[in-house]
GUMIZA-33031 format. One record per atom (N, C-alpha, C): x negated, y, z. Coordinates in steps of 0.05 Angstrom, whole numbers, plus 5000, padded with zeros to 4 digits. Layout:
! residues N
XYZ
...
This chain:
! residues 588
521953975966
520853945939
519454205931
517354185916
515754425909
517354585888
516854845887
518155015868
516055105847
516955125821
515055195799
513955475804
515655655814
514755925820
512555925840
512755755860
510755735880
508055625868
508355445849
506055335835
504655555820
506155725806
505055935790
503556145808
504756195830
503756405847
501256325863
501156085873
499056015891
496855845878
497455705856
495655525843
495255595814
493555785809
493255905782
492455705761
490355545765
489455355745
491455125742
492555035764
494454815763
496854895746
497855135749
500255225734
499555285705
496955355700
496155425673
495855185655
494754965667
494054735650
495754485656
497854515672
499654285678
502454385682
504354215676
507154285681
508654025688
510954055701
512353805710
512953625686
512453375690
512953175668
515953165662
516653185637
519453185629
520652905632
523252895636
524652645638
524752515610
524952255609
525052115584
527652175569
527552205543
529852275527
531552025521
530351785525
531851535520
531151345543
532851135545
532350925565
529850775558
528250715578
525850555574
526550265577
525950105556
526749825556
524249655554
524249435570
522249235566
519449295577
519249495595
516649565606
516549515637
518149335646
518249285675
515549185686
514249005672
511748905682
509549125683
509349275661
507349495660
507949705681
510549755687
511249955707
510349855735
510749595740
509849485765
506849505768
505449445746
502549475746
501649755753
503049955741
502350235745
502850315775
505150235785
505850305813
503850165832
503049925826
501149775843
498449915843
497750015819
495150155817
495150405833
497350555833
497550805848
497850755878
498350505886
498750445914
496150345927
494050325911
491450235922
490450445942
488950365963
488150555983
485850735974
484150645955
481850815947
482050895918
481350725900
481350795871
484150745860
485850955861
488650925853
489151075827
487451015807
487751145781
488150935760
489551005739
490150815718
489450925691
488650745673
488150825645
489950655627
491850795614
493750665596
492450655568
492250415557
491050375531
493150255512
493550395490
495450305470
495250475445
496250365423
496250515398
498250745401
497750955385
499651185385
502451085377
504351175393
507151105387
508150855401
506450735418
507250495432
508950555457
508650795468
510350875491
508850925517
506451035515
504851095539
506251305556
507051525543
508451735558
511051635569
512551485553
515151385562
514851205587
512651045588
512150885612
511751055637
510251265635
509851445658
512451575666
514051665646
516651785652
518451585666
518451335658
520151135671
519251085699
516551085703
515451035730
516251265748
516251515737
516951745753
519751725765
521551605750
524351585759
524651415784
522851215787
523051045811
521151125833
519151295826
517151375845
517951655856
519951665874
521051915882
519352085901
517351955913
515752095934
513352255923
512852235898
510652385886
511552575865
510052785861
510652985840
508852925816
510152895792
508752825768
508353075751
505753135745
505153355728
503653245703
504253365680
502853295655
500653505650
498253415648
495953585643
495453615613
494753855604
494253905575
491253945571
489853725564
486953745560
486153925537
487753935516
487154105493
487154395501
489054475518
489154755527
486754815544
485854625560
483454655577
481054705560
480654525540
478354545522
478354815508
480654905499
480855155484
480155395503
481155385527
480655605546
477755605556
476555375558
473855365569
471855485550
471955415525
470155525505
467455395504
466455285526
463855145526
463954915545
462054735542
461954495559
461554565588
459754765593
459154845621
461654965634
463055135619
465455255630
467655055635
467754845618
469654635621
469254485647
466654425653
466054275678
466954435702
466354695701
467154875724
470154895726
471454905703
474454925703
475754675714
474654445706
475654195716
475354175747
473054255757
472654245786
474654425800
475054675789
476954855801
479754745800
480454625778
483154515773
483754295794
481854115797
482353895816
482153985845
480554185850
480554305878
483254415884
484454555865
487154665869
489254445874
488854225858
490753995862
490453885890
487953865900
487553775928
488853965948
488554225943
489754425961
492754395961
493954355938
496854325936
497754085953
496353855950
497153615966
496953675995
494753806003
494453856032
496454056042
496954276027
498654496038
501654426035
502354296013
505154246008
506053966019
503953816027
504453546038
506153376018
505153385993
506653245972
504553135952
504452865950
502452745933
502952815903
500752835888
500952905860
500152665843
501552635820
500652455799
500052635775
497552635766
496752795743
496552605719
498352645699
498252485675
496752635654
494552515644
492752635624
492852465599
494652545580
494652405554
492252515538
491452355518
489052425502
486652475520
486252305540
484152335559
481352355547
481052235524
478452235511
477552515504
479452705501
478652985495
476853095517
477253015541
475553105563
472852955562
473052685559
470652525559
468752585537
469852665513
468052715490
466852985491
467853165508
466853445508
463953465517
463353345540
460553365549
460153175573
457653115579
457052955602
457753105628
457453375627
458153535651
461053515658
462753505637
465653485641
466353225654
465053015645
465552745656
464552735685
462252845690
461152855718
462953005736
464353215726
466153375743
468653215751
469453025734
471952875741
471452625756
468952525756
468352275770
468852285800
468052495814
468552505843
471552505850
473052635832
475952645837
477152365834
476252225814
477251945811
476351765834
473851805843
472851645865
474251685891
475151935896
476452005921
479452045919
480651935898
483451995893
485251895915
484651655927
486251555948
486351725973
484051825980
483851986005
484952266001
484852365976
485752635970
488652655963
490052425960
492852425953
493452505924
491452475907
491752535878
491552275863
493552215847
493451985829
493152085801
491251965786
490852045758
491551815740
493351875721
493951675700
492851795673
490851665663
489651745638
490851565616
490951675592
491951515569
490451585544
489951375528
488551415502
488951165485
487951175461
488150945443
485750775445
485850525435
483550345436
481150465421
481750585398
479550685382
478050905397
479551095409
478251315424
476951215449
478051015462
476850895486
474050785480
473950625459
471350505452
469350715442
470250925431
468451125420
467451315442
469151395460
468451605479
468351535509
469751315516
469951255545
468451015553
468650795538
467350545546
464350555549
462850735534
459950755539
459250845567
461150975581
460551085608
461750885629
460150695636
461150485654
462150585681
460750765694
461750875720
464551005717
465051135694
467651255690
469751035686
469050825671
470950605667
471650465693
469750435711
470250295736
472050445755
472450705750
474150865767
477050865757
477550725735
480250725723
481150435719
483550375730
484650105726
486050095699
485049915683
485949895655
488649745654
490549875640
493149745635
493749755605
493849515592
494349505564
497349505558
498149665538
500949665530
501149545502
502149315500
502649195474
505149305461
505249325435
507749425422
510049235430
512449345433
514649175440
515348975418
516448745426
517248545406
519848625393
520848455375
523248525360
525648565378
526048385397
528448395415
528448665431
526048735441
525848985456
526349225439
525149225415
525449455397
528449485389
529749255384
532649265377
534249395399
533549325425
535049445447
534549745448
532049835442
531450125442
533150265420
533250135397
534750255375
537750265381
538750055394
541550045402
542250275421
540350325440
540650545458
540750815444
539050845424
539051085408
541651125393
542650905382
545250925368
547551005386
547450905411
549550995431
549251285436
546851385441
546351655449
547151855426
546651765401
547251945378
550051905367
551651735380
554451705372
554951555347
553151375340
553451215315
553650915321
553850845346
553850555353
556150405339
558350545336
560650415323
560250345294
558150445282
557450395254
556350115250
555449985272
554049735270
555749515281
556249305265
557849075274
556148885291
553548875286
551748705302
549048835300
546948685308
544248805309
542748755283
544148675261
542848605236
541148825225
542249065223
540849295212
538449375229
538849355256
536649415274
534249225270
534948965266
532848765261
531448815234
532948905215
531748965189
529949205191
530749405207
528949645211
526349545223
526449375243
524049275255
522349125235
523548935220
522048775201
520848935179
522349125168
521249285146
518949475156
519249585179
517149765189
514649605197
515049365207
512749185212
511249125186
512749085165
511648995139
510349225125
511749455124
510849675106
509449905120
509349905147
508050125162
506050005181
504049855171
502249715190
500449905205
500050145196
498250335209
499650475233
502350445235
503850565257
504750355277
505450445301
506050255322
509050255328
510050035338
512750015350
512650125378
514750245388
517350275374
517650535357
515450705357
515750965344
516650935315
515450755300
516050745271
518950655267
520050475283
522850405280
524650635289
523850775310
525451005319
525551225297
523351275284
523251475263
525151405240
525151145233
526951065210
529851095218
530651005242
533351025251
534151325253
532351485263
532851775266
533451895238
531851815218
532351915191
535051825180
535751575186
538351465177
540651635189
540351695215
542451855229
542752125216
540452245208
540452505195
542052495169
541452295152
542952265127
545852205131
546452045152
549251975159
550852225166
549652395183
551052635192
551452825168
549552845150
549753035128
551652935106
551552675100
553052575077
555352385085
555552315111
557552125121
557351845108
554951785098
554451515087
554351315110
555351075106
555250875127
552350795134
552050715159
549350635169
548850345161
548450295135
548250025126
545549985112
545249745100
542649675087
542049865063
544149955050
543650135027
542350395036
543450505059
542250755069
539350695080
538950475093
536350395103
534350375079
535250255057
533550225033
532750505022
534750685021
534150945010
532251105028
532651075054
530851215073
527951115070
527650845067
524950735064
523750825037
525350845017
524450934991
523551224993
525151385007
524551675009
522051725026
521751575048
519551635067
516951485060
517251235050
514851075045
514451005016
516351084999
516251004971
516250694968
517750574985
518050274985
520850204976
520950034956
523549954945
524349674956
525649674979
526349424991
528849304978
530449474965
532749384951
531949354921
530549144916
529449094889
531749064870
532149274853
534449274835
533649144808
533348884808
532648734784
534748524780
535848494756
537748294750
536348034746
536547854766
535047594764
535747434740
538147454730
539047294707
537747394681
536747644681
535747754656
532747804655
531347724676
528547784678
527047684654
527247434647
525647324625
526447454599
529047494594
529947614569
528747894566
528648044587
527448314586
524448314580
523048114591
520148084586
519747994557
521347814547
521047714520
521547924498
523148124505
523748334486
521248504479
519248504498
516948674494
514348504489
514348264498
511948094495
512647864477
511447864453
512247664432
510747404436
512247184430
511146914427
509446824451
510346894475
509046804499
511146694518
512646504508
514946394523
514146284550
512046134550
511146004575
510246224595
508746414586
507646624604
509946784616
511846874599
514047034610
515846864629
516046604623
517546434640
516246394667
513546364668
512146334693
512446594710
512146824698
512447074712
515347104723
517247044706
520047064714
520746894738
519546654738
520046474761
519046584787
516646714786
515546834811
517347074819
518247224800
519947464807
522547374820
523647144812
526147054824
525847034855
523546954865
523146934893
523347214906
522147414894
522147684904
524947804904
526447754882
529147864879
530947734901
530547484906
532147344927
531047384955
528847534958
527547594983
526747334998
525747144982
524846884993
521846844990
520447054983
517547034980
516147035008
513646955009
512046945033
511647235044
512647285068
512647565079
509947645089
508047465090
505347535100
503347585078
504247585053
502447615030
503747815010
502147904990
503348074969
505747934957
507548094944
510047984933
509547754914
507447784898
506647564879
503747614871
502347394865
499647424854
499347234831
498547334808
498547194783
495847224769
494847004758
492447014742
493246974712
492847184696
493447174668
490847084654
490946864640
488546754627
489046714598
487046764581
487346734553
485446914538
485446894512
483647054495
484547344497
482747524489
483347804489
485347874467
487148064473
489048154453
491547984449
492147804469
494447634465
496847724481
496647934496
499048044510
498848054540
496447994552
496247994581
496848264593
495548474582
496048744592
498848834586
499848764562
502648844555
504648724574
504348474581
506248344600
506048484627
503648564635
503348704661
504748964661
504549114638
505949364636
509049324637
509949114624
512849064625
513748974652
512048844667
512648764694
513149014711
511249214709
511549464724
514049614716
514649614689
517049754680
519549624689
519649364689
521949214699
522449254728
520349254744
520649284773
521149564782
519749754770
519750034781
520650244761
521350164737
522350354718
520350504702
517750464708
515650594691
513150424692
511550444670
509050294669
506550484671
507050724681
504950924683
504150954713
505851084728
505251134756
505050884773
506850694767
507050454784
505250224775
503550274756
501550074748
498750184754
497450064774
494850154782
492749954771
491050054753
489249874739
486349914747
484949694751
482149694757
480649534736
478749664723
477049524704
474749404720
474749144724
472849024742
469949014731
469549084706
466849104695
465449344709
466949534720
465749764734
464849694762
465549454771
464849364799
463149114798
461349094779
459748854775
457448834795
456649064807
454449064826
455449064855
453948934873
454648934901
454749214913
453249394901
453149674912
455849824907
457549704889
460049834883
462249754903
461549574922
463549464941
465049684956
463549874968
464750084984
466550264967
465650334943
467250504925
469850364917
469650104912
472049944904
474049934927
473049874951
474849854974
476150124980
474650334978
475650604983
477750684963
477250634937
479150714917
481650544918
481350284923
483650104924
485450184947
484350224971
486150284994
487350564991
485950744979
487051014975
489451004955
489050864933
491250854913
493750714925
493350494940
495550354951
496850504975
495250654990
496450815011
498251024999
497351144976
498951354963
501451234950
501350984940
503550854926
503550564933
505050494954
504950224965
506550024949
508350124932
510149954916
509249964887
507549774879
506349804852
505349524842
504749514816
503349294805
500449354803
498749184815
495849224814
494649044793
493249154774
492049004752
489049014755
487848774759
484948754761
483948614735
483148774716
482348674690
479648554690
479348324677
476848174674
475548134702
477048004719
476247974747
473647814750
473047654730
470647494732
468147664730
468447914722
466048104720
465348234747
467148204767
466748334793
464548194809
463148354826
461048234842
462248064864
460647904877
461647724898
462847874921
461548104929
462548254951
465248384945
465648474920
468248584912
470348364912
469548134903
471447904903
472447844931
470747874951
471547824979
473648014988
473548264978
475748454984
478348344973
478348244949
480748134937
481747894952
479947734962
480747494978
482247585003
481347795016
482647885040
485447995033
485648135011
488348235003
490248004997
489247804982
490947574975
491647414999
489847395019
490347235043
492247365063
491647625069
492947765091
494847985082
494548075057
496348295048
495748555061
493348595072
492648855084
489648885084
488849145087
486049215085
485649485100
483449525113
482949775126
481549965107
482350225109
481150425091
478750565104
477850775092
475450925102
475851035130
478351085138
478951195164
479750975184
479150725177
479850485193
482850475198
484350575178
487350565179
488250325162
490050165173
490849925159
492749995136
492149895113
493749945089
495049685081
497649695077
499249455070
499349405040
498849155032
499149075004
501548885001
503148875022
505348685022
507548755002
507548994992
509649074973
508449104945
506148984940
504849004914
505048734899
505048754873
504948524855
502148524843
500648304847
497848304838
497448134814
496248254793
495648114768
492648124764
491447894761
488647874753
488447764725
486847884708
486447764682
483647664678
483247464662
480647354656
480447254628
478147284616
477547164590
475946914594
475446834619
473846594624
475346354612
473746154603
474945914591
475845964562
474546154548
475446224521
475045994501
473145814507
472745594488
475145414486
476645394508
479045234508
481145354489
481345624490
483345764474
482545754444
479945734439
479045714411
480045444400
479845234416
480844974407
483944984403
485345124421
488245144419
488945284393
487645504387
488245664363
487745504338
485745334339
485045174315
486844924311
487444794334
488744534331
491644524344
492344734358
494944714372
496444984370
496645094346
497945344341
500945324348
502045534359
504845534368
505945814363
507945844346
509046104339
510746224361
511646064380
513446164401
511946194428
509646064431
508446064457
510045904477
511445694468
513245544485
511845404507
509245354504
507745214525
507544924520
508744814500
508644524495
505744434490
504244594475
501444534470
499744604494
500444824507
498844914530
498944714553
501244574556
501544384577
499344154575
498744084551
496743874547
493943974555
493544234554
490944354560
490744474588
492944444604
493144584630
490744514648
490244254651
488044174669
485344264658
485044254632
482544344620
482144634624
484344794622
484145084626
483245144655
484545014675
483745064703
480844974707
480044744696
477344644700
475344834686
476144934663
474345104648
473945374662
476045474674
475845734689
474045694713
474445484728
473045444753
470045364749
469345274725
466645184721
464945384704
466045624700
464445824686
462045904702
459945994689
457446064702
456446334692
454246434705
452946674697
454646924700
454347114682
455847374684
458747334680
459547114667
462447064661
463646874681
462446844705
463346644725
465846744738
467946584736
470446644751
470146534779
470746704800
470446604827
472446394834
471646144837
473545924841
475145954867
474046094887
475446134912
478046294909
478146454887
480646604882
482946414873
482246204859
484346024848
486245924869
485145854892
486845744913
488645944926
488146204922
489746414935
491946524916
491946434891
493746554871
496246384869
498546524867
501146384865
501446224840
500446334817
500846194792
498646274772
497646074757
495946124735
497646134710
497546354695
499246394672
497546394646
497546174631
495946174607
497446304584
496046444566
497246574543
496346434517
498346364501
497846224476
496346414456
494246324442
493046484421
495146554400
495146794389
497246884371
496946764344
499146674333
499246574306
499546814287
499146754261
499346964241
502047094240
504246944241
506947074242
507347254266
506247164289
506547334313
505047594310
502547584300
501047824295
502548014276
503747894255
505348064237
507648204251
508948054269
511248164284
510348404301
507948374314
506948584332
506148834316
504748784294
503849014278
506149154264
508148984255
510549104243
511949294263
512149204288
513349374308
511849634312
509149614314
507549854317
507850044293
507949924269
508250084245
510950234245
513050084254
515750204255
515750434276
514350404298
514250614318
512850864307
510750814292
509251044280
511051194260
512551054244
514351184224
516551344239
517551234261
519651374276
518451624289
516051604300
514751834312
514252064293
513451994268
512952194248
515552344241
517752194240
520352314234
521252504256
520952414281
521852574304
520152824307
517552794304
515753024310
515353214286
515653104261
515053264238
517353284218
519553144223
521853144205
520953044177
519252844176
518152734151
518852444150
520152354128
520752074124
518351934112
517851684121
515551534112
516451274099
515751224075
516150964061
513650804063
513850544069
511550374073
511550144053
509450124037
509149904018
508949634033
510249434023
510249174037
507449054039
505649144022
502949024023
501249134046
502249354059
500749474081
500449274104
502549124110
502448934132
500448714126
500548604101
498648394094
495748494094
495448744086
492748864086
491648874115
493248954134
492348974162
491848704175
493648514170
493548264184
491648064170
491948034144
490447814130
487847904119
487748154109
485248244097
483448374118
484548524137
482948664157
482948534184
484948354189
485148224215
483148004217
483247864240
481447634245
482947434261
483147194250
484746984263
483146834285
480546894288
479046774310
480146844337
480346654355
481546714381
480046914397
477446954391
475847154406
475947424393
477347454371
477147704356
479047914366
480747854385
482448054397
485348024391
486147784381
488947744375
490047954356
492248074363
493348284346
491948554350
490248564370
488948824376
487248924353
485948744338
484248824316
485948954294
488248824288
490048934267
491349194276
492049214302
493249464312
491149694311
488649624317
486449814316
486149914287
486349734267
486149814239
488549984231
490849924242
493150094237
492650384246
491450414269
490850684279
488650814262
486450664258
484150774244
484650854215
486150684201
486450724172
489250834164
491350744177
494050824168
494851084183
494951064209
495951304224
494151544220
491551504219
489751724214
490151844186
490651674166
491151774139
493751934138
495751834152
498351984153
498052254166
496552254189
496152504204
494652704186
492652614172
491052794154
492852914133
494552744120
496352844099
498353044110
499452994134
501453174146
500153444152
497653444162
496253684168
495653854143
495053714121
494253854097
496653924079
498953794083
501353854067
503753884086
503854094102
505954124122
508754164111
508954224085
511654274074
512954024063
511453804060
512553554049
514453434069
516753324057
518753204075
519052904070
517652804051
517752514046
515052414036
513952214048
511352104040
511551804039
509551684026
509451384025
506551294031
506451054042
503850924047
503550684029
501350684013
500850463995
498150344000
497750103990
495149973990
494149973961
491850093956
490750103929
488549893927
488549733906
486449533902
487549253906
485849053902
486548773904
486248663932
488248513941
488048383967
487148103965
485548013984
484647733985
487047553988
489047644002
491447484006
492947433980
492547613960
493847573934
492147403916
489547423919
487747273901
485647123918
486046863922
484246713940
481446683928
481046763903
478446743891
476646973899
477947183910
476347413919
474947353945
472447413947
470847373971
471447593992
471947823982
472548054000
474448243986
475748414002
477748593991
476448873988
477149003964
476249273960
478649463964
480849363975
483249523978
482849734000
484549943997
484450164017
487250284019
487750434040
490350554045
490350834032
492650894020
493051164008
495751274015
495751524023
498251664030
498751874009
501251884000
501952083979
504752183983
505452403969
508052513970
509952363952
512552343960
514552223944
515852443928
515752423901
516952633884
519852593881
């Protein structure tokens, strides 16, 4: 057997850019067929070179290490192409260095009477350097059988197509061997072997946790390959187990996935209280909150379609009736906040086909950064047809490639699309089918008309009908009645009074006519007028602004009141318009 000292002394380039291939750190499972392919390739009399093609993390190096264990008659060396490139400095020098390197390899085989296997991972680094470098390696590949040198090159599919496949003579000198990622059963065996080696096998009663690791990494790490991604997760679990002595169970797995991927697989939502929690924040939309709650029950029970986003919902109805508010509460219920975990896209910004690339880029970037989120696509009917096709792919497949051709998973997102399309139906509902609870009794009669109205819109307000078939549920929102608008504005008014007290230590008294002024005199009951939004806007513009101005001008006052000065139309139906206005004053 050759000695490393002898290699250093007599073969300068060989010792500088190659070293004995290390033994595998774990048992190689499920690669018997590929190993046979590789050994058969190296047994060919003339062209005995192989090209291993697989995604990073699939086990190309591990396959060569496993083959080395059964191939006792050859010496396996791992070549470092990056070190070669760095040392060469130029394409011409690299070509000369490669020639010298392989000449030394031939000398070694002849003098030591020991065949060599040269394993070159990241083989594309040589091929992409220059044509001269490729030409220097071709004769070695062509004469490998007669010279006793076997070359195993390895690279990814992407790098192969970019740097190697255009050179057909180079491709013909390498026998291609594809390595598919291992299936679940094989990956589970690999993980079980790891558990044995790290002394935690006794923590597992069966292979349930191993299968969950495989399933979760398949779902939430689409850009990485098996078995590496499963190995990394189990490795992290072992680290936490050793540090904290926590059991190797689903709870630890959930925490590891949350820590490494920001993925919440242990959805901590009380299924029995979902609707109640939504109703506390979204007034008089009983049917809408019920429809959303029903979809969430599937996610909580982990019975949703695993090949698509967690849920996809179309919120339809007039503006200002609570569509955005319900989306915010959905994010808060699922993830604890409605800021970071709510990713909103105003689709009016993507009305032109030229915005397609920008939309795809921003969408994949945001979801790659935060894969567990509620995605809100506001006024989706305003998006261009090309942008809509991106949404179709997300709804169909739950994944999308980003600018770097990296696969981004949408499988852990909740998708909400909102539309104002079909507003004429809601105008009829507000006039003839008012409902103070939003129970849905009236909406049920209009359900088919709502769907038909949405799908038959035209022009700039056209809702893409192809989206309807991909959505889990259409959620109609009842136009807000006058009592509901009063309830919403009263809540906002109460919040403002509380904020003034907390921030300025000032008590605020509110005249009872303020609410009627905002809703009945300044509001608009038309379904297109913005629901409670118009009254809330008036609250900010006239009431909150007046309070802020008074506080800034009278910083020592500790009690103030808000009054309405003048006659209200709601008090005197003979008045055509109101001359009333808001006044803030100190309480003596």
